[in-house]
A tleap script that builds the chain and sets N, CA, C and O, in Angstrom:
source leaprc.protein.ff14SB
mol = sequence {
  NMET ILE ASN GLU ARG CYS PHE ASN HIE GLY
  THR ARG GLU ALA ALA ALA ARG CYS PRO ARG
  CYS ARG ARG TYR PHE CYS ARG GLU CYS VAL
  THR GLU HIE GLU GLU ARG VAL LEU CYS SER
  ALA CYS LEU LYS ALA MET LEU HIE PRO GLY
  LEU THR GLU ARG ARG SER GLY ALA ALA MET
  THR GLY LEU ALA GLN CYS ILE ALA GLY PHE
  LEU LEU ALA TRP GLY PHE PHE TYR LEU PHE
  GLY ARG VAL LEU LEU SER LEU PRO THR THR
  PHE HIE GLU GLY PRO HIE TRP SER VAL ALA
  LYS VAL GLU ARG CLYS
}
set mol.1.N position { 186.732 95.369 152.641 }
set mol.1.CA position { 187.955 95.215 153.453 }
set mol.1.C position { 188.232 94.432 154.699 }
set mol.1.O position { 187.297 94.216 155.471 }
set mol.2.N position { 189.366 94.014 154.947 }
set mol.2.CA position { 189.854 93.162 156.156 }
set mol.2.C position { 190.263 94.284 157.105 }
set mol.2.O position { 190.931 95.234 156.697 }
set mol.3.N position { 189.798 94.158 158.569 }
set mol.3.CA position { 189.876 94.851 159.548 }
set mol.3.C position { 191.139 94.427 160.574 }
set mol.3.O position { 191.124 93.785 161.625 }
set mol.4.N position { 192.474 95.192 159.669 }
set mol.4.CA position { 194.012 94.800 160.052 }
set mol.4.C position { 193.913 95.730 161.398 }
set mol.4.O position { 193.202 96.682 161.719 }
set mol.5.N position { 195.030 94.954 162.069 }
set mol.5.CA position { 195.260 95.496 163.509 }
set mol.5.C position { 196.600 95.829 163.294 }
set mol.5.O position { 197.290 95.191 162.498 }
set mol.6.N position { 197.056 96.845 163.986 }
set mol.6.CA position { 198.110 97.844 164.689 }
set mol.6.C position { 199.407 96.623 164.590 }
set mol.6.O position { 199.227 95.614 165.272 }
set mol.7.N position { 200.518 96.697 163.868 }
set mol.7.CA position { 201.405 95.907 164.268 }
set mol.7.C position { 201.936 96.011 165.675 }
set mol.7.O position { 202.106 94.926 166.229 }
set mol.8.N position { 202.226 97.068 166.352 }
set mol.8.CA position { 202.636 97.368 167.822 }
set mol.8.C position { 201.732 97.330 168.526 }
set mol.8.O position { 202.101 96.886 169.613 }
set mol.9.N position { 200.595 97.583 168.512 }
set mol.9.CA position { 199.139 97.759 169.533 }
set mol.9.C position { 198.103 97.047 168.918 }
set mol.9.O position { 197.169 97.499 168.256 }
set mol.10.N position { 198.540 95.098 169.402 }
set mol.10.CA position { 197.426 94.365 168.624 }
set mol.10.C position { 195.758 94.775 168.716 }
set mol.10.O position { 194.949 94.438 167.851 }
set mol.11.N position { 195.403 95.588 169.970 }
set mol.11.CA position { 194.308 95.797 170.369 }
set mol.11.C position { 193.828 96.710 169.542 }
set mol.11.O position { 192.601 96.742 169.642 }
set mol.12.N position { 194.328 97.638 168.595 }
set mol.12.CA position { 194.013 98.932 168.060 }
set mol.12.C position { 193.860 98.466 166.642 }
set mol.12.O position { 194.198 97.388 166.153 }
set mol.13.N position { 193.429 99.237 166.227 }
set mol.13.CA position { 192.708 99.045 164.462 }
set mol.13.C position { 193.731 100.018 164.010 }
set mol.13.O position { 194.096 101.058 164.559 }
set mol.14.N position { 194.186 99.385 162.719 }
set mol.14.CA position { 195.041 99.915 161.579 }
set mol.14.C position { 194.466 101.145 160.841 }
set mol.14.O position { 193.544 101.189 160.026 }
set mol.15.N position { 195.263 102.158 161.346 }
set mol.15.CA position { 194.546 103.414 160.176 }
set mol.15.C position { 195.539 103.388 158.620 }
set mol.15.O position { 195.032 103.675 157.535 }
set mol.16.N position { 196.878 103.025 158.773 }
set mol.16.CA position { 197.745 102.974 157.673 }
set mol.16.C position { 198.596 102.144 157.159 }
set mol.16.O position { 199.242 101.660 158.088 }
set mol.17.N position { 198.993 101.651 155.980 }
set mol.17.CA position { 199.812 100.831 155.811 }
set mol.17.C position { 200.995 101.128 155.503 }
set mol.17.O position { 200.896 101.815 154.486 }
set mol.18.N position { 202.508 100.976 155.889 }
set mol.18.CA position { 203.533 101.757 155.613 }
set mol.18.C position { 203.886 100.845 154.584 }
set mol.18.O position { 204.005 99.621 154.647 }
set mol.19.N position { 204.107 101.984 153.178 }
set mol.19.CA position { 204.898 101.448 152.294 }
set mol.19.C position { 205.893 100.803 151.902 }
set mol.19.O position { 205.960 100.013 150.960 }
set mol.20.N position { 206.823 101.184 152.744 }
set mol.20.CA position { 208.160 100.585 152.924 }
set mol.20.C position { 208.221 99.055 153.485 }
set mol.20.O position { 208.522 98.047 152.846 }
set mol.21.N position { 207.882 99.152 154.743 }
set mol.21.CA position { 207.584 97.762 155.005 }
set mol.21.C position { 206.377 96.462 154.902 }
set mol.21.O position { 206.367 95.258 155.160 }
set mol.22.N position { 205.316 97.557 154.325 }
set mol.22.CA position { 204.516 96.535 153.979 }
set mol.22.C position { 203.355 96.396 155.444 }
set mol.22.O position { 202.250 95.860 155.350 }
set mol.23.N position { 203.775 96.856 156.425 }
set mol.23.CA position { 203.056 96.432 157.630 }
set mol.23.C position { 201.892 97.484 157.985 }
set mol.23.O position { 201.848 98.641 157.566 }
set mol.24.N position { 201.007 96.898 158.793 }
set mol.24.CA position { 199.955 97.855 159.021 }
set mol.24.C position { 199.696 98.588 160.826 }
set mol.24.O position { 199.491 98.072 161.925 }
set mol.25.N position { 199.828 99.833 160.390 }
set mol.25.CA position { 199.705 100.531 161.831 }
set mol.25.C position { 198.874 101.845 162.387 }
set mol.25.O position { 198.431 102.721 161.645 }
set mol.26.N position { 198.769 101.831 163.508 }
set mol.26.CA position { 197.555 103.109 163.843 }
set mol.26.C position { 198.106 104.437 163.726 }
set mol.26.O position { 199.191 104.631 163.177 }
set mol.27.N position { 197.454 105.292 164.183 }
set mol.27.CA position { 197.557 106.931 163.952 }
set mol.27.C position { 198.866 106.984 164.873 }
set mol.27.O position { 199.900 107.472 164.416 }
set mol.28.N position { 198.808 106.454 166.234 }
set mol.28.CA position { 200.054 106.909 166.653 }
set mol.28.C position { 201.651 106.470 166.276 }
set mol.28.O position { 202.677 107.126 166.456 }
set mol.29.N position { 201.501 105.271 165.754 }
set mol.29.CA position { 202.909 104.425 164.994 }
set mol.29.C position { 203.503 105.087 163.556 }
set mol.29.O position { 204.645 104.933 163.123 }
set mol.30.N position { 202.462 105.830 162.963 }
set mol.30.CA position { 202.737 106.280 161.918 }
set mol.30.C position { 203.005 107.616 161.719 }
set mol.30.O position { 202.038 108.203 162.206 }
set mol.31.N position { 203.998 108.650 161.149 }
set mol.31.CA position { 204.047 109.889 160.674 }
set mol.31.C position { 204.196 110.125 159.061 }
set mol.31.O position { 204.327 109.227 158.229 }
set mol.32.N position { 204.150 111.466 158.817 }
set mol.32.CA position { 204.338 111.858 157.667 }
set mol.32.C position { 205.666 112.503 157.261 }
set mol.32.O position { 206.201 113.408 157.902 }
set mol.33.N position { 206.166 111.938 156.097 }
set mol.33.CA position { 207.501 112.560 155.824 }
set mol.33.C position { 207.373 112.405 154.363 }
set mol.33.O position { 206.996 111.404 153.753 }
set mol.34.N position { 207.764 113.610 153.867 }
set mol.34.CA position { 207.965 114.044 152.453 }
set mol.34.C position { 206.814 113.548 151.563 }
set mol.34.O position { 207.038 112.831 150.587 }
set mol.35.N position { 205.496 113.968 151.939 }
set mol.35.CA position { 204.217 113.275 151.528 }
set mol.35.C position { 204.083 111.809 151.739 }
set mol.35.O position { 203.422 111.307 150.831 }
set mol.36.N position { 204.379 111.179 152.393 }
set mol.36.CA position { 204.459 109.817 152.525 }
set mol.36.C position { 204.090 109.531 154.045 }
set mol.36.O position { 204.378 110.318 154.947 }
set mol.37.N position { 203.476 108.420 154.225 }
set mol.37.CA position { 203.056 107.903 155.489 }
set mol.37.C position { 204.177 106.416 156.046 }
set mol.37.O position { 204.168 105.313 155.500 }
set mol.38.N position { 204.935 106.763 157.080 }
set mol.38.CA position { 205.974 105.757 157.059 }
set mol.38.C position { 205.779 105.739 158.705 }
set mol.38.O position { 205.336 106.711 159.316 }
set mol.39.N position { 206.136 104.608 159.279 }
set mol.39.CA position { 206.273 104.172 160.449 }
set mol.39.C position { 207.619 104.405 160.677 }
set mol.39.O position { 208.535 104.697 159.908 }
set mol.40.N position { 207.550 104.123 162.523 }
set mol.40.CA position { 208.889 104.764 162.886 }
set mol.40.C position { 210.097 104.173 162.475 }
set mol.40.O position { 211.083 104.893 162.317 }
set mol.41.N position { 210.148 103.113 162.305 }
set mol.41.CA position { 211.259 101.966 162.096 }
set mol.41.C position { 211.944 102.160 160.962 }
set mol.41.O position { 213.169 102.113 160.850 }
set mol.42.N position { 210.956 102.435 159.903 }
set mol.42.CA position { 211.138 102.867 158.079 }
set mol.42.C position { 211.792 104.091 158.192 }
set mol.42.O position { 212.903 104.301 157.706 }
set mol.43.N position { 211.015 105.057 158.937 }
set mol.43.CA position { 211.735 106.302 158.650 }
set mol.43.C position { 213.049 106.712 159.452 }
set mol.43.O position { 213.747 107.662 159.095 }
set mol.44.N position { 213.352 105.863 160.644 }
set mol.44.CA position { 214.644 105.623 161.118 }
set mol.44.C position { 215.825 105.203 160.204 }
set mol.44.O position { 216.902 105.777 160.040 }
set mol.45.N position { 215.409 104.191 159.713 }
set mol.45.CA position { 216.211 103.352 158.701 }
set mol.45.C position { 216.508 104.507 157.392 }
set mol.45.O position { 217.600 104.589 156.830 }
set mol.46.N position { 215.329 105.344 157.052 }
set mol.46.CA position { 215.567 106.252 155.933 }
set mol.46.C position { 216.548 107.180 156.319 }
set mol.46.O position { 217.592 107.317 155.681 }
set mol.47.N position { 216.186 108.031 157.649 }
set mol.47.CA position { 217.209 109.188 157.730 }
set mol.47.C position { 218.591 108.700 158.283 }
set mol.47.O position { 219.617 109.281 157.929 }
set mol.48.N position { 218.624 107.796 159.019 }
set mol.48.CA position { 220.160 107.181 159.148 }
set mol.48.C position { 220.441 105.623 158.555 }
set mol.48.O position { 220.277 104.529 159.096 }
set mol.49.N position { 220.818 105.903 157.534 }
set mol.49.CA position { 221.215 104.550 156.802 }
set mol.49.C position { 222.492 103.423 157.320 }
set mol.49.O position { 222.529 102.195 157.240 }
set mol.50.N position { 223.542 104.462 157.903 }
set mol.50.CA position { 224.592 103.934 158.568 }
set mol.50.C position { 224.335 103.077 159.963 }
set mol.50.O position { 225.100 102.424 160.673 }
set mol.51.N position { 223.003 103.351 160.036 }
set mol.51.CA position { 222.990 102.815 161.720 }
set mol.51.C position { 222.791 101.352 161.393 }
set mol.51.O position { 223.706 100.798 162.003 }
set mol.52.N position { 222.327 100.740 160.974 }
set mol.52.CA position { 222.471 99.510 160.942 }
set mol.52.C position { 223.820 98.888 160.731 }
set mol.52.O position { 224.071 97.922 161.453 }
set mol.53.N position { 224.664 99.241 159.937 }
set mol.53.CA position { 225.997 98.805 159.767 }
set mol.53.C position { 227.029 98.931 161.259 }
set mol.53.O position { 228.070 98.329 161.524 }
set mol.54.N position { 226.383 99.799 161.934 }
set mol.54.CA position { 227.186 100.209 163.228 }
set mol.54.C position { 226.837 99.017 164.129 }
set mol.54.O position { 227.636 98.373 164.809 }
set mol.55.N position { 225.794 98.869 164.045 }
set mol.55.CA position { 224.910 97.688 165.170 }
set mol.55.C position { 225.534 96.377 164.595 }
set mol.55.O position { 225.810 95.484 165.396 }
set mol.56.N position { 225.722 96.238 163.561 }
set mol.56.CA position { 226.298 94.921 163.119 }
set mol.56.C position { 227.833 94.722 163.585 }
set mol.56.O position { 228.202 93.725 164.207 }
set mol.57.N position { 228.552 95.622 163.268 }
set mol.57.CA position { 229.942 95.586 164.002 }
set mol.57.C position { 229.878 96.102 165.328 }
set mol.57.O position { 230.939 96.039 165.948 }
set mol.58.N position { 229.089 96.499 165.804 }
set mol.58.CA position { 229.048 96.424 167.579 }
set mol.58.C position { 228.664 95.064 167.872 }
set mol.58.O position { 229.223 94.558 168.844 }
set mol.59.N position { 227.640 94.209 167.094 }
set mol.59.CA position { 227.839 92.732 167.611 }
set mol.59.C position { 229.083 91.747 167.339 }
set mol.59.O position { 229.349 90.679 167.891 }
set mol.60.N position { 229.809 92.480 166.247 }
set mol.60.CA position { 231.192 91.610 166.181 }
set mol.60.C position { 231.903 92.143 166.935 }
set mol.60.O position { 232.834 91.339 166.974 }
set mol.61.N position { 232.192 93.029 167.665 }
set mol.61.CA position { 233.108 93.420 168.713 }
set mol.61.C position { 232.549 92.757 169.972 }
set mol.61.O position { 233.454 92.543 170.777 }
set mol.62.N position { 231.113 92.287 170.480 }
set mol.62.CA position { 230.671 91.995 171.636 }
set mol.62.C position { 231.046 90.782 171.388 }
set mol.62.O position { 231.544 90.309 172.409 }
set mol.63.N position { 231.050 89.832 170.273 }
set mol.63.CA position { 231.463 88.396 170.164 }
set mol.63.C position { 232.897 88.292 170.761 }
set mol.63.O position { 233.359 87.580 171.652 }
set mol.64.N position { 233.597 89.525 169.733 }
set mol.64.CA position { 234.972 89.507 169.915 }
set mol.64.C position { 235.627 89.388 171.333 }
set mol.64.O position { 236.583 88.713 171.716 }
set mol.65.N position { 234.795 90.268 171.992 }
set mol.65.CA position { 235.354 90.729 173.516 }
set mol.65.C position { 234.918 89.138 174.452 }
set mol.65.O position { 235.718 88.538 175.170 }
set mol.66.N position { 233.774 88.804 174.251 }
set mol.66.CA position { 233.567 87.305 174.746 }
set mol.66.C position { 234.568 86.238 174.509 }
set mol.66.O position { 234.855 85.699 175.578 }
set mol.67.N position { 235.086 85.829 173.685 }
set mol.67.CA position { 235.867 85.172 173.218 }
set mol.67.C position { 237.017 85.307 173.355 }
set mol.67.O position { 237.757 84.336 173.193 }
set mol.68.N position { 237.671 86.933 173.801 }
set mol.68.CA position { 238.881 87.004 174.433 }
set mol.68.C position { 238.616 87.094 175.706 }
set mol.68.O position { 239.704 86.955 176.265 }
set mol.69.N position { 237.705 87.264 176.582 }
set mol.69.CA position { 237.672 86.981 178.024 }
set mol.69.C position { 237.780 85.907 178.407 }
set mol.69.O position { 238.302 85.624 179.485 }
set mol.70.N position { 237.147 84.814 177.326 }
set mol.70.CA position { 236.855 83.275 177.757 }
set mol.70.C position { 238.602 82.750 177.602 }
set mol.70.O position { 239.096 81.834 178.259 }
set mol.71.N position { 239.155 83.383 176.823 }
set mol.71.CA position { 240.634 83.062 176.470 }
set mol.71.C position { 241.601 83.129 177.376 }
set mol.71.O position { 242.427 82.256 177.644 }
set mol.72.N position { 241.429 84.657 178.050 }
set mol.72.CA position { 242.125 85.031 178.974 }
set mol.72.C position { 241.832 84.227 180.209 }
set mol.72.O position { 242.865 83.938 180.811 }
set mol.73.N position { 240.571 83.716 180.843 }
set mol.73.CA position { 240.327 83.050 181.958 }
set mol.73.C position { 241.016 81.611 181.210 }
set mol.73.O position { 242.144 81.199 181.480 }
set mol.74.N position { 240.344 81.148 180.505 }
set mol.74.CA position { 241.472 79.589 180.070 }
set mol.74.C position { 242.945 79.713 180.553 }
set mol.74.O position { 243.530 78.842 181.197 }
set mol.75.N position { 243.603 81.204 180.065 }
set mol.75.CA position { 245.073 80.807 180.035 }
set mol.75.C position { 245.200 81.298 181.721 }
set mol.75.O position { 246.089 80.834 182.435 }
set mol.76.N position { 244.585 81.904 182.031 }
set mol.76.CA position { 244.722 82.308 183.751 }
set mol.76.C position { 244.806 80.661 184.311 }
set mol.76.O position { 245.900 80.244 184.690 }
set mol.77.N position { 243.729 79.855 184.338 }
set mol.77.CA position { 243.543 78.845 185.069 }
set mol.77.C position { 244.533 77.802 184.645 }
set mol.77.O position { 244.962 76.974 185.449 }
set mol.78.N position { 244.922 77.840 183.299 }
set mol.78.CA position { 245.915 76.873 182.555 }
set mol.78.C position { 247.239 77.161 183.300 }
set mol.78.O position { 247.738 76.247 183.957 }
set mol.79.N position { 247.792 78.271 183.247 }
set mol.79.CA position { 249.045 78.753 184.132 }
set mol.79.C position { 249.090 78.458 185.761 }
set mol.79.O position { 250.075 78.385 186.495 }
set mol.80.N position { 247.589 78.305 186.094 }
set mol.80.CA position { 247.921 78.231 187.675 }
set mol.80.C position { 247.781 76.760 187.845 }
set mol.80.O position { 248.096 76.305 188.944 }
set mol.81.N position { 247.368 75.973 186.950 }
set mol.81.CA position { 247.193 74.448 187.370 }
set mol.81.C position { 248.847 74.167 187.005 }
set mol.81.O position { 249.389 73.259 187.636 }
set mol.82.N position { 249.664 74.932 185.991 }
set mol.82.CA position { 250.927 74.343 185.400 }
set mol.82.C position { 251.797 74.763 186.959 }
set mol.82.O position { 252.618 73.979 187.434 }
set mol.83.N position { 251.519 75.876 187.513 }
set mol.83.CA position { 252.212 76.126 188.697 }
set mol.83.C position { 252.139 75.368 189.878 }
set mol.83.O position { 253.048 75.345 190.708 }
set mol.84.N position { 251.059 74.732 189.979 }
set mol.84.CA position { 250.499 73.825 190.867 }
set mol.84.C position { 250.905 72.372 190.726 }
set mol.84.O position { 251.145 71.614 191.666 }
set mol.85.N position { 250.959 72.035 189.251 }
set mol.85.CA position { 252.057 71.194 189.075 }
set mol.85.C position { 253.273 71.229 188.980 }
set mol.85.O position { 253.760 70.165 188.599 }
set mol.86.N position { 253.981 72.044 189.179 }
set mol.86.CA position { 255.199 72.458 189.252 }
set mol.86.C position { 255.996 72.219 190.555 }
set mol.86.O position { 257.222 72.158 190.649 }
set mol.87.N position { 255.025 72.087 191.606 }
set mol.87.CA position { 255.466 72.150 192.981 }
set mol.87.C position { 255.803 70.866 193.052 }
set mol.87.O position { 255.284 70.015 192.329 }
set mol.88.N position { 257.001 70.530 194.220 }
set mol.88.CA position { 257.746 69.350 194.485 }
set mol.88.C position { 256.300 68.452 194.994 }
set mol.88.O position { 255.238 68.986 195.314 }
set mol.89.N position { 256.542 67.142 194.973 }
set mol.89.CA position { 255.534 66.322 195.886 }
set mol.89.C position { 255.921 66.171 197.342 }
set mol.89.O position { 255.288 65.418 198.082 }
set mol.90.N position { 257.059 66.951 197.797 }
set mol.90.CA position { 257.002 67.104 199.204 }
set mol.90.C position { 256.401 67.915 199.860 }
set mol.90.O position { 256.151 67.793 201.059 }
set mol.91.N position { 255.998 69.137 198.932 }
set mol.91.CA position { 255.372 70.159 199.047 }
set mol.91.C position { 254.004 69.591 199.565 }
set mol.91.O position { 253.541 69.884 200.667 }
set mol.92.N position { 253.364 68.695 198.606 }
set mol.92.CA position { 251.987 68.190 199.047 }
set mol.92.C position { 251.946 67.619 199.902 }
set mol.92.O position { 250.943 67.743 200.607 }
set mol.93.N position { 253.129 66.578 200.353 }
set mol.93.CA position { 252.994 65.361 201.447 }
set mol.93.C position { 253.564 66.140 202.688 }
set mol.93.O position { 253.795 65.414 203.655 }
set mol.94.N position { 253.778 67.193 202.814 }
set mol.94.CA position { 254.321 67.831 203.707 }
set mol.94.C position { 253.208 67.941 204.894 }
set mol.94.O position { 251.993 67.870 204.713 }
set mol.95.N position { 253.938 68.148 206.276 }
set mol.95.CA position { 253.040 68.000 207.482 }
set mol.95.C position { 251.885 68.983 207.611 }
set mol.95.O position { 250.851 68.705 208.217 }
set mol.96.N position { 252.136 70.254 206.954 }
set mol.96.CA position { 251.346 71.474 206.752 }
set mol.96.C position { 250.012 71.052 206.368 }
set mol.96.O position { 249.034 71.661 206.800 }
set mol.97.N position { 249.909 70.159 205.672 }
set mol.97.CA position { 248.416 69.500 205.226 }
set mol.97.C position { 247.803 68.868 205.855 }
set mol.97.O position { 246.603 68.816 205.587 }
set mol.98.N position { 248.347 68.055 207.033 }
set mol.98.CA position { 247.758 66.820 207.835 }
set mol.98.C position { 247.034 67.632 208.917 }
set mol.98.O position { 247.551 68.706 209.223 }
set mol.99.N position { 246.043 67.304 209.462 }
set mol.99.CA position { 245.281 68.133 210.474 }
set mol.99.C position { 245.727 67.494 211.904 }
set mol.99.O position { 246.092 66.325 212.024 }
set mol.100.N position { 245.655 68.293 212.811 }
set mol.100.CA position { 246.594 68.415 213.990 }
set mol.100.C position { 245.421 67.767 214.812 }
set mol.100.O position { 244.230 68.054 214.932 }
set mol.101.N position { 246.224 66.781 215.331 }
set mol.101.CA position { 245.223 65.699 216.099 }
set mol.101.C position { 245.368 66.219 217.431 }
set mol.101.O position { 246.446 66.668 217.821 }
set mol.102.N position { 244.284 66.180 218.187 }
set mol.102.CA position { 243.833 66.811 219.457 }
set mol.102.C position { 243.812 65.677 220.204 }
set mol.102.O position { 243.029 64.798 219.845 }
set mol.103.N position { 244.836 65.400 221.643 }
set mol.103.CA position { 244.563 64.590 222.678 }
set mol.103.C position { 243.420 64.586 223.316 }
set mol.103.O position { 243.004 65.733 223.481 }
set mol.104.N position { 242.502 63.482 223.892 }
set mol.104.CA position { 241.362 63.780 224.274 }
set mol.104.C position { 241.472 62.797 225.602 }
set mol.104.O position { 241.475 61.567 225.554 }
set mol.105.N position { 241.576 63.727 226.980 }
set mol.105.CA position { 241.716 62.987 227.988 }
set mol.105.C position { 240.164 62.301 228.971 }
set mol.105.O position { 240.327 61.579 229.954 }
savepdb mol mol.pdb
quit
């Protein structure tokens, strides 16, 4: 028999193999459920089957929020640039932009 190691704890010797994911685990990483030894990830997936669908929906929501934020920032800077371009050239060349010269004696 090959001396397998725990999937979660590489330094520990495996005590059981999960029949669902086929990985090896130590005694602390497996639990008995309905007369079967399962790892915690497979047990969680068995008890809460809708959890994985919600996570993928949350990822899509996060992606949509990132895209919306990027578009909002782009729109703001685009409109701000359009406002600056709409200002008359006399405003850009006016005296309020020149540096005051100080007379030296």
